[in-house]
C-alpha positions as CSV (number, residue, x, y, z in Angstrom):
1,X,-25.4,-48.0,-80.2
2,X,-26.2,-50.2,-77.2
3,X,-26.3,-47.2,-74.8
4,X,-27.5,-44.5,-77.3
5,X,-29.7,-41.9,-75.6
6,X,-31.8,-41.8,-78.8
7,X,-32.7,-45.4,-78.4
8,X,-32.3,-48.3,-80.8
9,X,-31.4,-47.7,-84.4
10,X,-33.8,-50.2,-86.0
11,X,-32.5,-49.6,-89.5
12,X,-29.0,-50.9,-88.5
13,X,-30.6,-53.8,-86.6
14,X,-32.8,-54.9,-89.5
15,X,-29.9,-54.6,-92.0
16,X,-27.4,-56.6,-89.8
17,X,-29.8,-59.1,-88.2
18,X,-29.1,-61.9,-90.7
19,X,-25.4,-61.7,-89.8
20,X,-26.3,-61.7,-86.1
21,X,-28.4,-64.8,-86.6
22,X,-25.6,-66.7,-88.4
23,X,-23.1,-65.6,-85.7
24,X,-25.5,-66.6,-82.9
25,X,-26.1,-70.0,-84.3
26,X,-22.4,-70.6,-84.6
27,X,-21.7,-69.5,-81.0
28,X,-24.6,-71.7,-79.7
29,X,-23.3,-74.8,-81.4
30,X,-19.8,-74.0,-80.3
31,X,-20.9,-73.7,-76.7
32,X,-22.9,-77.0,-76.6
33,X,-20.5,-79.1,-78.6
34,X,-17.2,-78.2,-77.1
35,X,-15.8,-80.6,-74.5
36,X,-14.8,-78.9,-71.3
37,X,-11.5,-79.6,-69.7
38,X,-11.3,-80.2,-65.9
39,X,-8.2,-78.7,-64.2
40,X,-9.0,-79.9,-60.7
41,X,-8.7,-76.5,-59.2
42,X,-11.5,-73.9,-58.4
43,X,-11.7,-71.6,-61.5
44,X,-14.1,-68.7,-61.2
45,X,-14.8,-66.9,-64.5
46,X,-16.0,-63.3,-64.5
47,X,-17.4,-62.4,-67.8
48,X,-20.2,-60.6,-69.7
49,X,-22.5,-60.9,-72.6
50,X,-22.4,-57.2,-73.4
51,X,-19.4,-55.9,-75.2
52,X,-17.4,-53.7,-72.8
53,X,-18.2,-51.7,-69.8
54,X,-19.8,-54.2,-67.5
55,X,-17.4,-53.8,-64.6
56,X,-15.4,-57.0,-64.8
57,X,-12.1,-55.5,-63.5
58,X,-13.5,-53.7,-60.4
59,X,-15.6,-56.8,-59.7
60,X,-12.5,-59.1,-59.8
61,X,-10.7,-56.6,-57.5
62,X,-13.6,-56.6,-55.1
63,X,-14.0,-60.3,-55.1
64,X,-10.3,-61.0,-54.7
65,X,-10.2,-58.6,-51.8
66,X,-13.2,-60.2,-50.1
67,X,-12.2,-63.8,-50.4
68,X,-9.4,-63.4,-47.8
69,X,-7.5,-66.5,-48.9
70,X,-3.9,-67.2,-50.0
71,X,-2.5,-68.2,-53.4
72,X,-5.2,-66.5,-55.6
73,X,-4.1,-66.2,-59.2
74,X,-5.9,-63.9,-61.7
75,X,-5.6,-64.8,-65.3
76,X,-6.3,-62.2,-68.0
77,X,-5.9,-61.9,-71.8
78,X,-4.0,-58.6,-71.2
79,X,-5.9,-56.5,-73.7
80,X,-4.0,-53.5,-75.1
81,X,-0.6,-54.8,-74.1
82,X,2.4,-54.6,-76.4
83,X,3.7,-58.0,-75.6
84,X,2.8,-61.5,-76.6
85,X,2.9,-64.9,-74.8
86,X,2.6,-65.6,-71.1
87,X,3.7,-62.7,-68.9
88,X,3.8,-62.9,-65.1
89,X,2.6,-59.4,-64.1
90,X,2.9,-59.8,-60.3
91,X,3.7,-62.6,-57.9
92,X,2.1,-62.4,-54.4
93,X,1.7,-58.6,-54.8
94,X,5.2,-57.9,-56.2
95,X,4.9,-56.3,-59.6
96,X,7.3,-57.9,-62.1
97,X,6.8,-56.1,-65.4
98,X,5.7,-52.7,-66.9
99,X,2.4,-51.4,-68.2
100,X,3.4,-52.1,-71.8
101,X,3.8,-55.8,-71.2
102,X,0.8,-56.2,-68.9
103,X,-1.9,-54.0,-70.3
104,X,-3.9,-51.5,-68.3
105,X,-6.4,-53.8,-66.7
106,X,-3.9,-56.3,-65.5
107,X,-1.6,-53.6,-64.1
108,X,-4.6,-52.0,-62.3
109,X,-5.4,-55.4,-60.6
110,X,-1.7,-55.9,-59.8
111,X,-1.5,-52.5,-58.1
112,X,-4.8,-52.9,-56.3
113,X,-4.2,-56.4,-54.8
114,X,-1.2,-56.8,-52.5
115,X,-1.3,-60.6,-52.0
116,X,-2.6,-61.8,-55.4
117,X,-0.6,-63.0,-58.4
118,X,-1.5,-61.8,-62.0
119,X,-0.7,-63.6,-65.2
120,X,-1.6,-62.5,-68.8
121,X,-1.7,-64.9,-71.7
122,X,-3.5,-65.4,-75.0
123,X,-3.8,-69.1,-74.0
124,X,-5.9,-69.4,-70.8
125,X,-5.1,-73.1,-70.6
126,X,-1.3,-72.4,-70.6
127,X,-1.8,-69.7,-67.9
128,X,-3.9,-72.1,-65.7
129,X,-1.2,-74.8,-65.9
130,X,1.5,-72.1,-65.1
131,X,-0.5,-71.0,-62.0
132,X,-1.0,-74.5,-60.8
133,X,2.8,-75.1,-61.0
134,X,3.3,-71.9,-58.9
135,X,1.0,-73.3,-56.2
136,X,-2.3,-71.6,-57.0
137,X,-5.3,-72.7,-54.9
138,X,-7.9,-70.5,-56.6
139,X,-8.0,-69.0,-60.1
140,X,-10.1,-66.0,-61.1
141,X,-10.4,-65.9,-64.9
142,X,-11.0,-62.5,-66.4
143,X,-13.4,-62.3,-69.3
144,X,-13.7,-66.1,-69.4
145,X,-17.3,-66.8,-70.4
146,X,-16.3,-67.4,-74.1
147,X,-13.6,-69.8,-73.1
148,X,-16.0,-72.7,-73.4
149,X,-13.3,-75.3,-73.4
150,X,-12.5,-74.8,-69.7
151,X,-14.7,-76.1,-67.0
152,X,-15.4,-73.4,-64.4
153,X,-17.8,-71.5,-62.2
154,X,-19.4,-68.9,-64.5
155,X,-20.3,-65.4,-63.3
156,X,-21.9,-63.0,-65.8
157,X,-22.2,-59.2,-65.2
158,X,-24.9,-57.0,-66.7
159,X,-24.7,-53.2,-66.7
160,X,-27.8,-51.1,-66.2
161,X,-29.7,-49.3,-69.0
162,X,-29.3,-52.0,-71.6
163,X,-31.4,-50.9,-74.7
164,X,-30.4,-53.4,-77.4
165,X,-30.4,-57.1,-76.7
166,X,-29.4,-58.2,-80.3
167,X,-26.1,-60.0,-80.8
168,X,-23.3,-58.5,-82.7
169,X,-23.1,-56.9,-85.3
170,X,-26.7,-55.8,-85.0
171,X,-26.3,-55.2,-81.3
172,X,-23.6,-55.3,-78.6
173,X,-24.3,-58.8,-77.2
174,X,-21.6,-61.4,-77.7
175,X,-24.2,-64.1,-77.8
176,X,-28.0,-64.5,-77.5
177,X,-29.3,-63.1,-74.2
178,X,-30.7,-66.4,-73.1
179,X,-27.2,-67.8,-73.2
180,X,-27.0,-66.5,-69.6
181,X,-28.7,-69.7,-68.6
182,X,-25.2,-71.4,-69.0
183,X,-23.9,-69.2,-66.1
184,X,-23.9,-70.1,-62.4
185,X,-24.6,-66.5,-61.4
186,X,-26.2,-63.7,-63.4
187,X,-25.5,-60.4,-61.6
188,X,-27.1,-57.1,-62.5
189,X,-25.8,-53.6,-61.6
190,X,-27.8,-51.8,-58.9
191,X,-29.4,-55.1,-57.9
192,X,-26.6,-57.6,-57.1
193,X,-23.7,-55.1,-57.2
194,X,-23.4,-51.4,-57.0
195,X,-20.8,-48.9,-58.2
196,X,-19.5,-46.4,-55.7
197,X,-17.5,-43.6,-57.2
198,X,-15.5,-40.9,-55.4
199,X,-13.2,-38.2,-56.8
200,X,-9.7,-37.9,-55.4
201,X,-7.9,-34.5,-55.7
202,X,-11.0,-32.8,-57.3
203,X,-10.4,-29.3,-58.8
204,X,-12.7,-26.6,-60.3
205,X,-11.7,-27.1,-64.0
206,X,-11.0,-30.7,-64.8
207,X,-10.3,-32.1,-68.2
208,X,-11.8,-35.6,-68.5
209,X,-9.4,-37.9,-70.4
210,X,-10.2,-41.6,-70.6
211,X,-9.5,-44.7,-72.6
212,X,-12.3,-47.1,-71.4
213,X,-15.1,-48.8,-73.1
214,X,-18.4,-46.9,-73.2
215,X,-17.0,-43.7,-71.5
216,X,-20.4,-42.0,-71.4
217,X,-21.3,-44.2,-68.4
218,X,-19.1,-41.9,-66.4
219,X,-21.5,-39.0,-66.9
220,X,-23.6,-39.8,-63.8
221,X,-20.6,-39.8,-61.5
222,X,-18.8,-36.6,-62.6
223,X,-19.6,-33.0,-61.5
224,X,-20.7,-31.4,-64.8
225,X,-20.0,-27.8,-63.6
226,X,-16.3,-28.8,-63.0
227,X,-15.6,-30.4,-66.4
228,X,-14.2,-28.1,-69.1
229,X,-14.0,-30.8,-71.8
230,X,-14.1,-34.5,-72.4
231,X,-11.6,-36.5,-74.5
232,X,-12.5,-40.1,-75.3
233,X,-9.8,-42.5,-76.6
234,X,-10.2,-46.0,-77.8
235,X,-10.4,-48.6,-75.1
236,X,-6.9,-49.6,-73.7
237,X,-5.2,-46.8,-75.7
238,X,-2.0,-45.4,-74.4
239,X,-1.8,-41.6,-73.9
240,X,0.3,-39.1,-75.9
241,X,1.8,-36.7,-73.4
242,X,2.3,-33.8,-75.8
243,X,-1.3,-34.0,-77.1
244,X,-2.7,-34.1,-73.6
245,X,-0.6,-31.2,-72.4
246,X,-1.8,-29.2,-75.5
247,X,-5.4,-29.8,-74.7
248,X,-4.8,-29.1,-71.0
249,X,-3.6,-25.6,-71.9
250,X,-6.2,-25.1,-74.5
251,X,-9.1,-25.5,-72.0
252,X,-7.4,-23.8,-69.1
253,X,-7.8,-27.0,-67.0
254,X,-6.5,-27.2,-63.5
255,X,-6.3,-31.1,-63.5
256,X,-6.9,-34.2,-65.6
257,X,-9.8,-36.3,-64.5
258,X,-9.1,-40.0,-65.2
259,X,-10.3,-43.4,-64.1
260,X,-8.0,-45.8,-62.1
261,X,-7.6,-47.8,-65.2
262,X,-6.2,-44.7,-67.0
263,X,-4.1,-43.7,-64.0
264,X,-1.7,-46.7,-64.3
265,X,-0.7,-45.4,-67.7
266,X,0.0,-41.8,-66.5
267,X,3.0,-42.3,-64.1
268,X,5.3,-40.1,-66.2
269,X,2.8,-37.3,-66.6
270,X,3.6,-34.1,-64.7
271,X,0.2,-32.6,-64.9
272,X,-2.1,-32.5,-61.8
273,X,-4.4,-35.5,-61.8
274,X,-7.8,-36.1,-60.3
275,X,-9.0,-39.7,-60.1
276,X,-12.4,-41.3,-60.3
277,X,-12.1,-44.1,-57.7
278,X,-14.5,-46.9,-58.4
279,X,-15.4,-49.6,-55.9
280,X,-18.0,-52.3,-56.3
281,X,-20.2,-53.3,-53.4
282,X,-21.3,-57.0,-53.7
283,X,-24.3,-58.6,-52.1
284,X,-23.3,-61.1,-49.5
285,X,-25.0,-64.1,-51.2
286,X,-22.5,-63.8,-54.1
287,X,-19.6,-64.7,-51.8
288,X,-21.5,-67.5,-50.2
289,X,-22.2,-69.1,-53.6
290,X,-18.5,-68.8,-54.5
291,X,-17.4,-70.3,-51.1
292,X,-19.8,-73.2,-51.7
293,X,-18.1,-73.9,-55.1
294,X,-14.6,-73.6,-53.6
295,X,-15.6,-76.0,-50.8
296,X,-16.6,-78.6,-53.4
297,X,-12.9,-79.0,-54.2
298,X,-12.0,-79.7,-50.6
299,X,-10.2,-76.5,-50.1
300,X,-10.1,-76.0,-46.3
301,X,-8.2,-72.8,-46.0
302,X,-11.1,-70.4,-46.9
303,X,-11.4,-67.9,-44.2
304,X,-14.9,-66.6,-44.2
305,X,-15.6,-63.1,-43.0
């Protein structure tokens, strides 16, 4: 609904707006009444107000790559994983578990960052304490804006083409739009950061298969004359090899076109694969704001570019 090309469905909004109002009031009082815990370590939260598809994972990868410091820990919920509890996905770049225990986003970060440690846990507080015991100097908190009990530097990402600013369930905002005033940085796509997409191993007849949130946002990056069909699965879903091979033959495809997030779940596939490589370009002032926050903790090992 949020990105519907037909615009806003006002009937749904009017019908569900009372529930959105109740939800928004609850979230507001939760945010202003919760006492925030100080962990005495720089914690940088990358979150969003819009449900799904804001670019948190590529933003974290780009940020961690640009910070050029040691002992960075990334903490994630591990959405879509088949495990529970705290799992150490990687330690200083060494991958310690599999995709089923980590979830797709955490594994993508682990494979993309050679000198960073990744931890997944339902309890962010437990994961922060674990990272500190392991010697973490900086923590990047994935999807942490709603973790109001933790004191941290808040970054909110906003995708382009937002059409519906109503909170859930009438819209796709997690909280009221003006809640962004609680963040330290509000970053907007194509203004503060830009997506740069290239296709690796492109072929003439590609079958797009993806399990990401809001997959239609890929349309502007894919060559329409080379796509034979599109298969959208629920966000974080794992792939059924037999079903994909059947669809591959049905459409006479020459390769699967997938995102990097999908690719980490396709290691056992024998079909030819084309990859949508996504990188985020960040404005320089973003890093300077983060460096200033890190410096406030007396961290003296930051190596500015």
